[in-house]
N, CA, C and O atoms as a GROMACS GRO file, in nm:
protein
  516
    1UNK      N    1   0.080   1.016   0.734
    1UNK     CA    2  -0.005   1.094   0.826
    1UNK      C    3   0.052   1.239   0.841
    1UNK      O    4  -0.024   1.335   0.850
    2UNK      N    5   0.188   1.250   0.844
    2UNK     CA    6   0.251   1.377   0.858
    2UNK      C    7   0.208   1.468   0.742
    2UNK      O    8   0.184   1.586   0.767
    3UNK      N    9   0.196   1.421   0.621
    3UNK     CA   10   0.161   1.495   0.507
    3UNK      C   11   0.014   1.557   0.528
    3UNK      O   12  -0.011   1.675   0.505
    4UNK      N   13  -0.074   1.468   0.571
    4UNK     CA   14  -0.213   1.514   0.595
    4UNK      C   15  -0.220   1.615   0.703
    4UNK      O   16  -0.293   1.714   0.692
    5UNK      N   17  -0.144   1.593   0.812
    5UNK     CA   18  -0.145   1.687   0.922
    5UNK      C   19  -0.088   1.822   0.883
    5UNK      O   20  -0.142   1.925   0.924
    6UNK      N   21   0.018   1.825   0.805
    6UNK     CA   22   0.074   1.952   0.759
    6UNK      C   23  -0.019   2.023   0.666
    6UNK      O   24  -0.034   2.145   0.677
    7UNK      N   25  -0.086   1.951   0.572
    7UNK     CA   26  -0.176   2.014   0.479
    7UNK      C   27  -0.303   2.060   0.553
    7UNK      O   28  -0.361   2.162   0.516
    8UNK      N   29  -0.347   1.990   0.654
    8UNK     CA   30  -0.461   2.034   0.733
    8UNK      C   31  -0.433   2.160   0.808
    8UNK      O   32  -0.513   2.254   0.808
    9UNK      N   33  -0.314   2.162   0.876
    9UNK     CA   34  -0.278   2.275   0.956
    9UNK      C   35  -0.263   2.404   0.875
    9UNK      O   36  -0.298   2.512   0.922
   10UNK      N   37  -0.215   2.392   0.757
   10UNK     CA   38  -0.194   2.506   0.666
   10UNK      C   39  -0.317   2.539   0.578
   10UNK      O   40  -0.310   2.621   0.486
   11UNK      N   41  -0.432   2.472   0.609
   11UNK     CA   42  -0.564   2.490   0.546
   11UNK      C   43  -0.564   2.453   0.398
   11UNK      O   44  -0.653   2.493   0.324
   12UNK      N   45  -0.468   2.380   0.357
   12UNK     CA   46  -0.465   2.336   0.210
   12UNK      C   47  -0.587   2.240   0.188
   12UNK      O   48  -0.661   2.252   0.091
   13UNK      N   49  -0.604   2.147   0.282
   13UNK     CA   50  -0.716   2.054   0.262
   13UNK      C   51  -0.852   2.125   0.248
   13UNK      O   52  -0.938   2.088   0.168
   14UNK      N   53  -0.867   2.227   0.330
   14UNK     CA   54  -0.993   2.300   0.338
   14UNK      C   55  -1.009   2.372   0.201
   14UNK      O   56  -1.118   2.369   0.143
   15UNK      N   57  -0.907   2.433   0.152
   15UNK     CA   58  -0.916   2.504   0.024
   15UNK      C   59  -0.940   2.405  -0.087
   15UNK      O   60  -1.023   2.434  -0.174
   16UNK      N   61  -0.874   2.288  -0.092
   16UNK     CA   62  -0.894   2.191  -0.197
   16UNK      C   63  -1.034   2.133  -0.192
   16UNK      O   64  -1.090   2.100  -0.297
   17UNK      N   65  -1.093   2.120  -0.074
   17UNK     CA   66  -1.224   2.067  -0.057
   17UNK      C   67  -1.331   2.166  -0.117
   17UNK      O   68  -1.439   2.122  -0.156
   18UNK      N   69  -1.303   2.290  -0.124
   18UNK     CA   70  -1.398   2.380  -0.185
   18UNK      C   71  -1.387   2.386  -0.336
   18UNK      O   72  -1.467   2.453  -0.401
   19UNK      N   73  -1.286   2.316  -0.392
   19UNK     CA   74  -1.268   2.313  -0.535
   19UNK      C   75  -1.362   2.204  -0.596
   19UNK      O   76  -1.447   2.145  -0.529
   20UNK      N   77  -1.340   2.183  -0.721
   20UNK     CA   78  -1.424   2.082  -0.797
   20UNK      C   79  -1.388   1.937  -0.760
   20UNK      O   80  -1.460   1.844  -0.797
   21UNK      N   81  -1.277   1.916  -0.686
   21UNK     CA   82  -1.235   1.777  -0.649
   21UNK      C   83  -1.335   1.722  -0.544
   21UNK      O   84  -1.387   1.794  -0.458
   22UNK      N   85  -1.358   1.595  -0.555
   22UNK     CA   86  -1.433   1.526  -0.452
   22UNK      C   87  -1.339   1.493  -0.333
   22UNK      O   88  -1.217   1.500  -0.348
   23UNK      N   89  -1.394   1.458  -0.217
   23UNK     CA   90  -1.313   1.428  -0.102
   23UNK      C   91  -1.211   1.311  -0.138
   23UNK      O   92  -1.094   1.314  -0.101
   24UNK      N   93  -1.262   1.215  -0.208
   24UNK     CA   94  -1.169   1.103  -0.242
   24UNK      C   95  -1.060   1.157  -0.337
   24UNK      O   96  -0.945   1.113  -0.329
   25UNK      N   97  -1.094   1.251  -0.427
   25UNK     CA   98  -0.995   1.309  -0.514
   25UNK      C   99  -0.887   1.390  -0.436
   25UNK      O  100  -0.768   1.382  -0.467
   26UNK      N  101  -0.931   1.464  -0.337
   26UNK     CA  102  -0.838   1.537  -0.248
   26UNK      C  103  -0.741   1.442  -0.180
   26UNK      O  104  -0.620   1.464  -0.180
   27UNK      N  105  -0.796   1.338  -0.122
   27UNK     CA  106  -0.715   1.237  -0.046
   27UNK      C  107  -0.613   1.173  -0.143
   27UNK      O  108  -0.495   1.158  -0.111
   28UNK      N  109  -0.663   1.136  -0.263
   28UNK     CA  110  -0.576   1.074  -0.360
   28UNK      C  111  -0.463   1.170  -0.408
   28UNK      O  112  -0.349   1.128  -0.424
   29UNK      N  113  -0.498   1.296  -0.429
   29UNK     CA  114  -0.396   1.389  -0.467
   29UNK      C  115  -0.287   1.412  -0.368
   29UNK      O  116  -0.171   1.432  -0.405
   30UNK      N  117  -0.321   1.408  -0.240
   30UNK     CA  118  -0.223   1.422  -0.135
   30UNK      C  119  -0.143   1.294  -0.117
   30UNK      O  120  -0.025   1.301  -0.082
   31UNK      N  121  -0.202   1.179  -0.138
   31UNK     CA  122  -0.139   1.049  -0.119
   31UNK      C  123  -0.042   1.012  -0.233
   31UNK      O  124   0.065   0.957  -0.208
   32UNK      N  125  -0.078   1.041  -0.354
   32UNK     CA  126   0.001   0.994  -0.470
   32UNK      C  127   0.148   1.025  -0.471
   32UNK      O  128   0.223   0.935  -0.510
   33UNK      N  129   0.200   1.141  -0.434
   33UNK     CA  130   0.346   1.157  -0.428
   33UNK      C  131   0.412   1.064  -0.330
   33UNK      O  132   0.523   1.018  -0.359
   34UNK      N  133   0.352   1.032  -0.213
   34UNK     CA  134   0.413   0.939  -0.120
   34UNK      C  135   0.407   0.798  -0.174
   34UNK      O  136   0.505   0.725  -0.158
   35UNK      N  137   0.303   0.758  -0.235
   35UNK     CA  138   0.286   0.626  -0.298
   35UNK      C  139   0.387   0.607  -0.414
   35UNK      O  140   0.450   0.503  -0.430
   36UNK      N  141   0.399   0.712  -0.489
   36UNK     CA  142   0.493   0.702  -0.604
   36UNK      C  143   0.638   0.690  -0.560
   36UNK      O  144   0.717   0.614  -0.616
   37UNK      N  145   0.671   0.768  -0.457
   37UNK     CA  146   0.812   0.752  -0.401
   37UNK      C  147   0.834   0.616  -0.345
   37UNK      O  148   0.937   0.553  -0.369
   38UNK      N  149   0.733   0.566  -0.268
   38UNK     CA  150   0.744   0.434  -0.218
   38UNK      C  151   0.765   0.329  -0.324
   38UNK      O  152   0.848   0.240  -0.306
   39UNK      N  153   0.691   0.337  -0.434
   39UNK     CA  154   0.697   0.239  -0.542
   39UNK      C  155   0.836   0.250  -0.612
   39UNK      O  156   0.896   0.149  -0.646
   40UNK      N  157   0.884   0.370  -0.630
   40UNK     CA  158   1.019   0.387  -0.692
   40UNK      C  159   1.122   0.331  -0.607
   40UNK      O  160   1.213   0.265  -0.658
   41UNK      N  161   1.116   0.353  -0.475
   41UNK     CA  162   1.221   0.297  -0.385
   41UNK      C  163   1.216   0.146  -0.384
   41UNK      O  164   1.321   0.082  -0.378
   42UNK      N  165   1.098   0.086  -0.390
   42UNK     CA  166   1.086  -0.063  -0.400
   42UNK      C  167   1.147  -0.115  -0.527
   42UNK      O  168   1.219  -0.214  -0.526
   43UNK      N  169   1.116  -0.047  -0.638
   43UNK     CA  170   1.174  -0.092  -0.768
   43UNK      C  171   1.325  -0.077  -0.767
   43UNK      O  172   1.394  -0.168  -0.815
   44UNK      N  173   1.380   0.028  -0.718
   44UNK     CA  174   1.528   0.043  -0.711
   44UNK      C  175   1.588  -0.067  -0.623
   44UNK      O  176   1.696  -0.117  -0.656
   45UNK      N  177   1.524  -0.105  -0.515
   45UNK     CA  178   1.575  -0.207  -0.428
   45UNK      C  179   1.571  -0.340  -0.499
   45UNK      O  180   1.668  -0.416  -0.491
   46UNK      N  181   1.460  -0.373  -0.569
   46UNK     CA  182   1.455  -0.493  -0.637
   46UNK      C  183   1.558  -0.510  -0.744
   46UNK      O  184   1.621  -0.615  -0.758
   47UNK      N  185   1.576  -0.403  -0.823
   47UNK     CA  186   1.684  -0.406  -0.926
   47UNK      C  187   1.814  -0.422  -0.864
   47UNK      O  188   1.894  -0.500  -0.915
   48UNK      N  189   1.845  -0.354  -0.753
   48UNK     CA  190   1.968  -0.368  -0.684
   48UNK      C  191   1.992  -0.514  -0.645
   48UNK      O  192   2.100  -0.569  -0.667
   49UNK      N  193   1.890  -0.575  -0.586
   49UNK     CA  194   1.902  -0.717  -0.543
   49UNK      C  195   1.930  -0.807  -0.652
   49UNK      O  196   2.008  -0.901  -0.636
   50UNK      N  197   1.865  -0.785  -0.773
   50UNK     CA  198   1.891  -0.869  -0.886
   50UNK      C  199   2.028  -0.849  -0.940
   50UNK      O  200   2.091  -0.945  -0.985
   51UNK      N  201   2.078  -0.724  -0.939
   51UNK     CA  202   2.213  -0.695  -0.987
   51UNK      C  203   2.319  -0.764  -0.903
   51UNK      O  204   2.418  -0.812  -0.958
   52UNK      N  205   2.302  -0.768  -0.774
   52UNK     CA  206   2.406  -0.828  -0.691
   52UNK      C  207   2.387  -0.981  -0.682
   52UNK      O  208   2.459  -1.046  -0.606
   53UNK      N  209   2.295  -1.041  -0.754
   53UNK     CA  210   2.291  -1.184  -0.765
   53UNK      C  211   2.173  -1.251  -0.691
   53UNK      O  212   2.176  -1.374  -0.677
   54UNK      N  213   2.073  -1.182  -0.645
   54UNK     CA  214   1.962  -1.251  -0.592
   54UNK      C  215   1.884  -1.330  -0.694
   54UNK      O  216   1.875  -1.288  -0.809
   55UNK      N  217   1.829  -1.442  -0.656
   55UNK     CA  218   1.753  -1.518  -0.754
   55UNK      C  219   1.629  -1.447  -0.797
   55UNK      O  220   1.574  -1.367  -0.723
   56UNK      N  221   1.585  -1.476  -0.917
   56UNK     CA  222   1.469  -1.409  -0.973
   56UNK      C  223   1.343  -1.462  -0.905
   56UNK      O  224   1.345  -1.568  -0.843
   57UNK      N  225   1.236  -1.388  -0.917
   57UNK     CA  226   1.107  -1.417  -0.846
   57UNK      C  227   1.047  -1.538  -0.908
   57UNK      O  228   1.057  -1.560  -1.029
   58UNK      N  229   0.982  -1.621  -0.821
   58UNK     CA  230   0.911  -1.739  -0.866
   58UNK      C  231   0.780  -1.704  -0.928
   58UNK      O  232   0.744  -1.758  -1.033
   59UNK      N  233   0.706  -1.610  -0.863
   59UNK     CA  234   0.571  -1.568  -0.910
   59UNK      C  235   0.565  -1.418  -0.918
   59UNK      O  236   0.530  -1.357  -0.818
   60UNK      N  237   0.596  -1.354  -1.028
   60UNK     CA  238   0.604  -1.209  -1.035
   60UNK      C  239   0.468  -1.146  -1.006
   60UNK      O  240   0.463  -1.040  -0.943
   61UNK      N  241   0.362  -1.203  -1.047
   61UNK     CA  242   0.224  -1.136  -1.025
   61UNK      C  243   0.198  -1.134  -0.876
   61UNK      O  244   0.136  -1.038  -0.829
   62UNK      N  245   0.239  -1.233  -0.798
   62UNK     CA  246   0.219  -1.232  -0.650
   62UNK      C  247   0.306  -1.132  -0.585
   62UNK      O  248   0.265  -1.067  -0.489
   63UNK      N  249   0.431  -1.117  -0.638
   63UNK     CA  250   0.522  -1.017  -0.582
   63UNK      C  251   0.464  -0.878  -0.605
   63UNK      O  252   0.461  -0.794  -0.515
   64UNK      N  253   0.418  -0.854  -0.729
   64UNK     CA  254   0.360  -0.722  -0.760
   64UNK      C  255   0.235  -0.693  -0.677
   64UNK      O  256   0.217  -0.579  -0.633
   65UNK      N  257   0.147  -0.792  -0.655
   65UNK     CA  258   0.031  -0.771  -0.576
   65UNK      C  259   0.072  -0.735  -0.423
   65UNK      O  260   0.015  -0.646  -0.359
   66UNK      N  261   0.171  -0.809  -0.373
   66UNK     CA  262   0.217  -0.772  -0.238
   66UNK      C  263   0.283  -0.639  -0.232
   66UNK      O  264   0.268  -0.571  -0.130
   67UNK      N  265   0.356  -0.594  -0.333
   67UNK     CA  266   0.422  -0.464  -0.328
   67UNK      C  267   0.320  -0.350  -0.344
   67UNK      O  268   0.327  -0.248  -0.276
   68UNK      N  269   0.228  -0.372  -0.433
   68UNK     CA  270   0.125  -0.271  -0.457
   68UNK      C  271   0.038  -0.251  -0.335
   68UNK      O  272   0.004  -0.137  -0.302
   69UNK      N  273   0.000  -0.359  -0.266
   69UNK     CA  274  -0.076  -0.340  -0.137
   69UNK      C  275   0.019  -0.296  -0.029
   69UNK      O  276  -0.028  -0.228   0.063
   70UNK      N  277   0.142  -0.326  -0.028
   70UNK     CA  278   0.232  -0.286   0.077
   70UNK      C  279   0.266  -0.140   0.079
   70UNK      O  280   0.305  -0.086   0.183
   71UNK      N  281   0.252  -0.076  -0.031
   71UNK     CA  282   0.279   0.069  -0.040
   71UNK      C  283   0.174   0.145   0.046
   71UNK      O  284   0.206   0.244   0.112
   72UNK      N  285   0.053   0.096   0.040
   72UNK     CA  286  -0.049   0.166   0.125
   72UNK      C  287  -0.077   0.097   0.259
   72UNK      O  288  -0.124   0.160   0.353
   73UNK      N  289  -0.050  -0.031   0.266
   73UNK     CA  290  -0.074  -0.094   0.390
   73UNK      C  291   0.048  -0.180   0.432
   73UNK      O  292   0.055  -0.300   0.407
   74UNK      N  293   0.148  -0.107   0.499
   74UNK     CA  294   0.272  -0.179   0.529
   74UNK      C  295   0.251  -0.274   0.647
   74UNK      O  296   0.296  -0.247   0.759
   75UNK      N  297   0.185  -0.378   0.623
   75UNK     CA  298   0.154  -0.477   0.732
   75UNK      C  299   0.201  -0.619   0.696
   75UNK      O  300   0.271  -0.639   0.597
   76UNK      N  301   0.163  -0.715   0.778
   76UNK     CA  302   0.220  -0.847   0.759
   76UNK      C  303   0.158  -0.914   0.633
   76UNK      O  304   0.222  -1.003   0.578
   77UNK      N  305   0.038  -0.876   0.586
   77UNK     CA  306  -0.023  -0.942   0.471
   77UNK      C  307   0.051  -0.919   0.347
   77UNK      O  308   0.082  -1.015   0.277
   78UNK      N  309   0.083  -0.797   0.314
   78UNK     CA  310   0.169  -0.765   0.195
   78UNK      C  311   0.308  -0.832   0.206
   78UNK      O  312   0.361  -0.883   0.107
   79UNK      N  313   0.362  -0.831   0.320
   79UNK     CA  314   0.497  -0.890   0.342
   79UNK      C  315   0.491  -1.044   0.311
   79UNK      O  316   0.584  -1.101   0.253
   80UNK      N  317   0.379  -1.109   0.351
   80UNK     CA  318   0.361  -1.249   0.325
   80UNK      C  319   0.346  -1.277   0.176
   80UNK      O  320   0.398  -1.378   0.127
   81UNK      N  321   0.277  -1.190   0.105
   81UNK     CA  322   0.261  -1.212  -0.038
   81UNK      C  323   0.394  -1.186  -0.108
   81UNK      O  324   0.427  -1.257  -0.202
   82UNK      N  325   0.469  -1.091  -0.067
   82UNK     CA  326   0.601  -1.061  -0.123
   82UNK      C  327   0.691  -1.184  -0.104
   82UNK      O  328   0.757  -1.229  -0.198
   83UNK      N  329   0.694  -1.236   0.016
   83UNK     CA  330   0.778  -1.351   0.049
   83UNK      C  331   0.736  -1.468  -0.043
   83UNK      O  332   0.822  -1.529  -0.105
   84UNK      N  333   0.610  -1.498  -0.052
   84UNK     CA  334   0.566  -1.614  -0.128
   84UNK      C  335   0.590  -1.591  -0.282
   84UNK      O  336   0.617  -1.684  -0.358
   85UNK      N  337   0.577  -1.465  -0.321
   85UNK     CA  338   0.594  -1.432  -0.460
   85UNK      C  339   0.745  -1.446  -0.505
   85UNK      O  340   0.778  -1.488  -0.616
   86UNK      N  341   0.834  -1.408  -0.406
   86UNK     CA  342   0.972  -1.407  -0.444
   86UNK      C  343   1.032  -1.541  -0.437
   86UNK      O  344   1.103  -1.582  -0.529
   87UNK      N  345   1.006  -1.617  -0.326
   87UNK     CA  346   1.070  -1.740  -0.305
   87UNK      C  347   0.984  -1.865  -0.334
   87UNK      O  348   1.029  -1.979  -0.321
   88UNK      N  349   0.862  -1.840  -0.373
   88UNK     CA  350   0.773  -1.952  -0.415
   88UNK      C  351   0.680  -1.986  -0.291
   88UNK      O  352   0.708  -1.955  -0.175
   89UNK      N  353   0.570  -2.051  -0.328
   89UNK     CA  354   0.475  -2.091  -0.223
   89UNK      C  355   0.539  -2.211  -0.149
   89UNK      O  356   0.648  -2.256  -0.184
   90UNK      N  357   0.473  -2.258  -0.051
   90UNK     CA  358   0.518  -2.371   0.026
   90UNK      C  359   0.542  -2.492  -0.071
   90UNK      O  360   0.480  -2.504  -0.177
   91UNK      N  361   0.637  -2.580  -0.027
   91UNK     CA  362   0.672  -2.696  -0.117
   91UNK      C  363   0.550  -2.765  -0.159
   91UNK      O  364   0.462  -2.791  -0.077
   92UNK      N  365   0.539  -2.798  -0.288
   92UNK     CA  366   0.434  -2.881  -0.345
   92UNK      C  367   0.316  -2.795  -0.377
   92UNK      O  368   0.225  -2.847  -0.442
   93UNK      N  369   0.306  -2.675  -0.339
   93UNK     CA  370   0.189  -2.590  -0.370
   93UNK      C  371   0.195  -2.534  -0.516
   93UNK      O  372   0.302  -2.520  -0.574
   94UNK      N  373   0.079  -2.504  -0.569
   94UNK     CA  374   0.073  -2.436  -0.696
   94UNK      C  375   0.004  -2.308  -0.686
   94UNK      O  376  -0.049  -2.276  -0.580
   95UNK      N  377   0.000  -2.232  -0.790
   95UNK     CA  378  -0.063  -2.102  -0.789
   95UNK      C  379  -0.209  -2.110  -0.760
   95UNK      O  380  -0.267  -2.012  -0.714
   96UNK      N  381  -0.270  -2.218  -0.784
   96UNK     CA  382  -0.414  -2.233  -0.750
   96UNK      C  383  -0.434  -2.271  -0.604
   96UNK      O  384  -0.547  -2.300  -0.565
   97UNK      N  385  -0.334  -2.272  -0.524
   97UNK     CA  386  -0.345  -2.307  -0.382
   97UNK      C  387  -0.390  -2.187  -0.305
   97UNK      O  388  -0.310  -2.111  -0.251
   98UNK      N  389  -0.520  -2.172  -0.302
   98UNK     CA  390  -0.578  -2.054  -0.233
   98UNK      C  391  -0.548  -2.059  -0.086
   98UNK      O  392  -0.515  -1.954  -0.032
   99UNK      N  393  -0.555  -2.170  -0.016
   99UNK     CA  394  -0.522  -2.162   0.126
   99UNK      C  395  -0.388  -2.106   0.163
   99UNK      O  396  -0.374  -2.045   0.269
  100UNK      N  397  -0.286  -2.126   0.077
  100UNK     CA  398  -0.156  -2.077   0.104
  100UNK      C  399  -0.153  -1.925   0.092
  100UNK      O  400  -0.071  -1.861   0.158
  101UNK      N  401  -0.239  -1.865   0.009
  101UNK     CA  402  -0.248  -1.719  -0.008
  101UNK      C  403  -0.350  -1.657   0.073
  101UNK      O  404  -0.350  -1.534   0.083
  102UNK      N  405  -0.440  -1.728   0.135
  102UNK     CA  406  -0.556  -1.670   0.207
  102UNK      C  407  -0.512  -1.580   0.326
  102UNK      O  408  -0.571  -1.473   0.345
  103UNK      N  409  -0.415  -1.618   0.404
  103UNK     CA  410  -0.381  -1.531   0.519
  103UNK      C  411  -0.342  -1.390   0.474
  103UNK      O  412  -0.389  -1.290   0.529
  104UNK      N  413  -0.254  -1.384   0.370
  104UNK     CA  414  -0.215  -1.255   0.322
  104UNK      C  415  -0.321  -1.173   0.257
  104UNK      O  416  -0.330  -1.052   0.279
  105UNK      N  417  -0.402  -1.238   0.175
  105UNK     CA  418  -0.510  -1.163   0.109
  105UNK      C  419  -0.613  -1.114   0.205
  105UNK      O  420  -0.657  -1.000   0.200
  106UNK      N  421  -0.653  -1.205   0.298
  106UNK     CA  422  -0.756  -1.169   0.398
  106UNK      C  423  -0.704  -1.053   0.488
  106UNK      O  424  -0.779  -0.962   0.523
  107UNK      N  425  -0.579  -1.058   0.524
  107UNK     CA  426  -0.522  -0.950   0.605
  107UNK      C  427  -0.522  -0.815   0.531
  107UNK      O  428  -0.547  -0.710   0.590
  108UNK      N  429  -0.493  -0.821   0.398
  108UNK     CA  430  -0.498  -0.693   0.324
  108UNK      C  431  -0.640  -0.634   0.319
  108UNK      O  432  -0.662  -0.516   0.346
  109UNK      N  433  -0.735  -0.721   0.285
  109UNK     CA  434  -0.868  -0.670   0.275
  109UNK      C  435  -0.926  -0.629   0.408
  109UNK      O  436  -0.996  -0.528   0.418
  110UNK      N  437  -0.898  -0.704   0.509
  110UNK     CA  438  -0.945  -0.671   0.645
  110UNK      C  439  -0.888  -0.535   0.692
  110UNK      O  440  -0.963  -0.451   0.740
  111UNK      N  441  -0.755  -0.514   0.678
  111UNK     CA  442  -0.703  -0.384   0.725
  111UNK      C  443  -0.738  -0.272   0.639
  111UNK      O  444  -0.746  -0.158   0.686
  112UNK      N  445  -0.761  -0.297   0.509
  112UNK     CA  446  -0.807  -0.186   0.418
  112UNK      C  447  -0.949  -0.139   0.462
  112UNK      O  448  -0.979  -0.020   0.460
  113UNK      N  449  -1.034  -0.233   0.499
  113UNK     CA  450  -1.170  -0.201   0.547
  113UNK      C  451  -1.161  -0.128   0.677
  113UNK      O  452  -1.230  -0.028   0.696
  114UNK      N  453  -1.080  -0.173   0.768
  114UNK     CA  454  -1.068  -0.106   0.898
  114UNK      C  455  -1.015   0.031   0.884
  114UNK      O  456  -1.070   0.125   0.942
  115UNK      N  457  -0.908   0.049   0.810
  115UNK     CA  458  -0.853   0.185   0.787
  115UNK      C  459  -0.949   0.278   0.723
  115UNK      O  460  -0.959   0.394   0.763
  116UNK      N  461  -1.024   0.230   0.622
  116UNK     CA  462  -1.123   0.307   0.553
  116UNK      C  463  -1.232   0.353   0.649
  116UNK      O  464  -1.279   0.467   0.641
  117UNK      N  465  -1.272   0.266   0.737
  117UNK     CA  466  -1.382   0.305   0.834
  117UNK      C  467  -1.328   0.400   0.932
  117UNK      O  468  -1.401   0.492   0.969
  118UNK      N  469  -1.204   0.390   0.982
  118UNK     CA  470  -1.151   0.482   1.081
  118UNK      C  471  -1.132   0.619   1.015
  118UNK      O  472  -1.168   0.722   1.073
  119UNK      N  473  -1.075   0.618   0.893
  119UNK     CA  474  -1.054   0.747   0.824
  119UNK      C  475  -1.187   0.816   0.802
  119UNK      O  476  -1.197   0.937   0.825
  120UNK      N  477  -1.294   0.743   0.755
  120UNK     CA  478  -1.418   0.804   0.727
  120UNK      C  479  -1.482   0.861   0.859
  120UNK      O  480  -1.551   0.962   0.858
  121UNK      N  481  -1.456   0.795   0.965
  121UNK     CA  482  -1.521   0.839   1.094
  121UNK      C  483  -1.440   0.949   1.158
  121UNK      O  484  -1.502   1.043   1.209
  122UNK      N  485  -1.309   0.949   1.160
  122UNK     CA  486  -1.233   1.041   1.246
  122UNK      C  487  -1.148   1.143   1.172
  122UNK      O  488  -1.089   1.230   1.234
  123UNK      N  489  -1.139   1.133   1.038
  123UNK     CA  490  -1.061   1.230   0.968
  123UNK      C  491  -1.119   1.370   0.977
  123UNK      O  492  -1.238   1.391   0.954
  124UNK      N  493  -1.031   1.469   1.013
  124UNK     CA  494  -1.080   1.608   1.018
  124UNK      C  495  -1.017   1.688   0.905
  124UNK      O  496  -0.898   1.677   0.878
  125UNK      N  497  -1.099   1.768   0.842
  125UNK     CA  498  -1.056   1.847   0.725
  125UNK      C  499  -0.992   1.981   0.771
  125UNK      O  500  -0.915   2.043   0.698
  126UNK      N  501  -1.026   2.023   0.894
  126UNK     CA  502  -0.983   2.156   0.941
  126UNK      C  503  -0.895   2.136   1.064
  126UNK      O  504  -0.908   2.033   1.130
  127UNK      N  505  -0.809   2.228   1.097
  127UNK     CA  506  -0.730   2.221   1.217
  127UNK      C  507  -0.817   2.208   1.341
  127UNK      O  508  -0.926   2.266   1.352
  128UNK      N  509  -0.763   2.128   1.436
  128UNK     CA  510  -0.834   2.122   1.564
  128UNK      C  511  -0.833   2.254   1.641
  128UNK      O  512  -0.737   2.331   1.638
  129UNK      N  513  -0.941   2.276   1.708
  129UNK     CA  514  -0.955   2.405   1.782
  129UNK      C  515  -0.870   2.408   1.907
  129UNK      O  516  -0.870   2.508   1.979
   0.00000   0.00000   0.00000
């Protein structure tokens, strides 16, 4: 949010909005450096953990899904998917166990919809008067 506020106050968002970029393109352009740095930090941390002897992940695809969603939505849903991806689902569960994954997935989708609605309604492109 600090990045958006700084860009808004310096009228960068207003100037970008008058270019050929769409509104979604402007938001993506401002967001990508932060997302990229977050992803790099997560990868460095995972490599560090593996180097010092942490066990390998049980379900890499679930871990990646949790990490990808956690870069944008640092909430309990992505954390749940990362935990289940790294250490495995509950005992006796398989990857087809949708109920074990449902809370994390529902949380991610729900919060993404809520954040998108709030941003669409309240985001200001120009500095406040």
